[in-house]
N, C-alpha and C positions, 0 to 999 in steps of 0.2 A: 629821429623817428622816420620810419619808412612810409611812403605813400602807397596806397593800394591801386594796382592796375589788374583787374580780374580778367583772366583769359576766358574765351568761349569754350565751354565744355563739349566733349564729344558725346553724341547721342548714344552710341553703343555702350559707353561707360554707365550711363544712367539706366539703360534697359537692363543691364546686369544688376545695377544697384537696387532697382525696385523689385526685382525678383529674388534677390538674396534674402535668405531667412535665418542664416546662422547668427548667433550672438544677440538674440533679442529675447531670450527667455531666462528665467531665474536659475535654471539648471546649468547655465554656463558660467556661474560664478567661479572665481579662482580657487585653487587648492592651497595647500600649505606652502608658505615661503619662510625660509630660515632667517634667523637674525643676522647671520653672516652675509647673506645676500642683500639684506636691507642696508647694512653698514657699508658694504662694498658699493652699493648704488649711491649712497650719500657721498662717498668719496669721489666716485666717478663723475657725478653731475656737478660737483663743486660744493664743498661743505659749507663755505661761507655765503653761498648764493641764496637770496630770498626765493620763496616759492613762486614758480611761474603761475600765471593764470591762463588756463586753457579753456576756451569756450567750446562746449559741445552742444550744437543745435540739434533739435529733434529730427530734422531732415532738411535738405535744400529748400530754399525759399522761406526760411523761418526767421530771418533777420540777423544772422551772425555777422554779415558785412556791416550793417548799420551799428550794431552794438560794439563790434570791434573798433569801428571808427570813433564811436563815442568814448570808449575807454582808453584808446591809445593816446589820447591827448594828455593824459596824466603824465607829468614829467618823470615819475618813477617807473614808468613802463616803457619797454622797447618792443615795438610791434613787429612781428613777422621777420625774425632774423633770416638772413640769406634770401630774402624775398620769398619765403615759403608761405604763400597766402593761405594754404590749408595744411593741416598736419594729420595725415591719415595713418597715425601710429596705432591707436587703440584697435582699429579694425583688423590689425595684423596679429591679434592675440592668438588665434588658433595656429597661425604659422609659426609664431615664436614657441608655442608649446610643442609643436611638432618638431621644431629644430632641437629642442632639448631632448626629445625622445631619440632623435637620430644621433645626437651626441652620446647618449647613454648606450645606444646599440653599437656604437663604434668600438667600445671596449667594455664588455659585460661586467668586469669587476667594479666599474664605476657605479653600477646600480646600487641604490641605497645610500650613496655618498651625498646626494643632493635631494632637497625637498621637491615636491611635485612641480612647483612653478617658480623655481629660483631664477630662471632665465627672464621672467617677465620684468622685474625691477631692474635687472642688469641691462636689458635692451632699452627700456625707457630712459635709464640714466645715460646711456650712450647717446641717445638722441638729444637729451637735454644738454649734454656736454657740447655737442655740435651746435646747438642753438645759442649756448652761452658764449661761444667763441668771439663773436663781434660785439657783444653787449658789455658796456661799462659795468664794473663791479657793483655800483650803487643802484643799478636799474634791474628790474625784473622782466622776464620774458612774458609777452602776451602772444598767444597763438589761438587758432580757431579751427574747428572742423564741423561741418554740418551733418553730423551723424552721431547716433548714440549706440551704435553697434558695440557690443561688449562693454557697455557703460559700467556694469557691475564690477568690471576688472580695473577700473580707473586707478584706485589706490594700490592695486597690486603692481600695475605697470608704472605708476607715478606716485610712490608713497610720500614724496617730499614736495608735491605740487598741489595747486588748488584747481578746482573745476567749477565753472559757471555753466549750469545746465539750462539752456535756453529753450523754452517751448513757445508755441504759437497755436492759436485756434486752428484745429485741423481743417475746418471748412475753408479758411483763408489759404492755408498751405496747399490744399488740393487744387483750389481755383488758380492760385498763382503758378503752381507747377504745370498745370495743363496749358496755361497761357504761354509759359516759357518753352515747354516741350509738348506741343499739341499732338504729337504722334503717340504719346503714352496713353495707356488704358485707364479710364476713370476708376474702375473697380480696383485695379492693382495699386493705384496711387492711394486710394482710401485705405486699402489693406496695409500699405507700407507705413502710413501715418499711424495706424492703429498698433502695428507691431512696435513702432518706435515709442509710442506713448506708453505701452505696457512695459517696455524696457526701462523707461524713465521711472515709472511707478515702482517697478521691482527694485531698481537700483536705489531709489530713495528709501525704500523699506529696509534694504540690506545695509545701507550706510547708517541708518538710524539704529538698527539693532546692533551693529558692530561698533557703534560709538565713534564713527569716523568724524574727522574735522576738516575744514577747508573746502566745503562745497556749498553751493547756493543754487536753488531752483528759482529761476526768474522768468517773467513773461515778456515777450517782445512788445506786446501791447502797452505795457507799463513804460518801457523805454521810449516809445513814441509819444504817449500821452503826457508824460512828465519826466523828460530826460534829466532834469536837475535832480529830482528825488531819486531817480534810478541810479545816477552816478554816486550820489551821497550814500545810498544803501550799499552799492558795490564797494565803495571805500571802506565802509564799516565791516562788511563781510570779509574783505581781503586785506585788512590792516594797511590801508593807504590813507594818507593825510588828505582829508576833504578840503582843507584850506588851500592846498597846492594846486587844485584843479582849475584850469582856465575856463570857467563857466561861460564867459563871453563868447567863446569859440563854438559853442553848441549850435548856434543858429547858422554857422558857416558850413556845417556838415552837408555835403552834397548827397543826393539820392543816387544810388548805384544799382543798376539792374532792374529798374521798374518798367513793366510793360505798359503802365498807365500813362507815363510821361513821354514815352518814346513815340515817334511817328509810326502810324499803322499798327501800334500795339506790339511791336517786335522788340525783344530785349537786346540791347546793344552794349550793355555794361559801360555806358558813358557816365561821367560825373555830371549830374544835372542839378540845377538849383532847386531847392525844395520849396514848393509853394506854401503859403501860409495855411491853406485849407487842406493840405495833403494828408490823406488818411487812407492807406492802402488796406482796407478791410471791409467786410460786409458785402462784397460783390457776389458771394455765394447765394445771397438771398434771391438772385435772379435765376437760380437753378430750376430745372423742371421738378415737378413733384416726384418723378421717378428717381432723379439723382439724389434728391434730399432723402428719400426712403432708403436708397442704397447706402448712403453715408451713415444714416441712423443704425441700420442693421449691422454694418461692418465696423463702425467706430464710435457709435453713440455713447456707449458706456464709458469708454476712455475719455471722451469729450467731457462727460460729467465728472469723472474721477479727477481730471486736471482742473476742474473748477470753471469751465467755460460756459456751462449752462446747468440749471437745476433739474431740467427734464428735457424731453425730446419733443415738446409741443412748439416747434418752430417751423 
């Protein structure tokens, strides 16, 4: 099992990230994929391989690092092959679709020979084949990405894998994001969380209507409050043996990337011992009335839709 060493991210990447709007609406759901493409993808990824578990967090600072550290201790999982700490494959959906169009334009008689989105599962399968290369046959891949961009395409890109959709209270995400990257704009970060929340809600509705299997919507707060129950539920959701998990190791999990435990409140991505009273939430209550109002206007409905409050009287 690989250990996590998270690099410091470049600010310019996140300035682009928070202003990016593609892939967060229901109209970006995938088109038709042929049975031939699905079968080819299964062969390419490895027909005898168990489904990978890919964590897609609502956005950065939502807890994917901790949940990944929590789950990777299961002996049937192999975390982050090739030291790929994040797996930004799903956000490439538009690029893969464009690649297929360029392929068809390269020889016009090929038009009509492939379905609209046949390249999506083929690209996803190629990535899975790469991830499987160092993984023993009896283990399943665990990967993560703090983004839900094009989440509705997940089973088009990865028809043979599982997805854990991780959400976190938007107020805590916004607060943590601004402590981590203080040069970001408060309103834009609120809008980003709202777009991401709507993408989660749209994808869940789509998965339900399309009778998809192998997905689980989970809350970061539940993993913090009761990690044992969280792990047990994850095992049930993804067909892992609960009895094989080393529950005694849960208390050994270090805190990574907390601005509350670092000196001077700066995120250093160090592995720090978790205090018994550690609870990284609720600091948004110190916001000004203006900031609270801005969040309510931009993301209040999504906060209620995800079950984090019954009304906006806070």
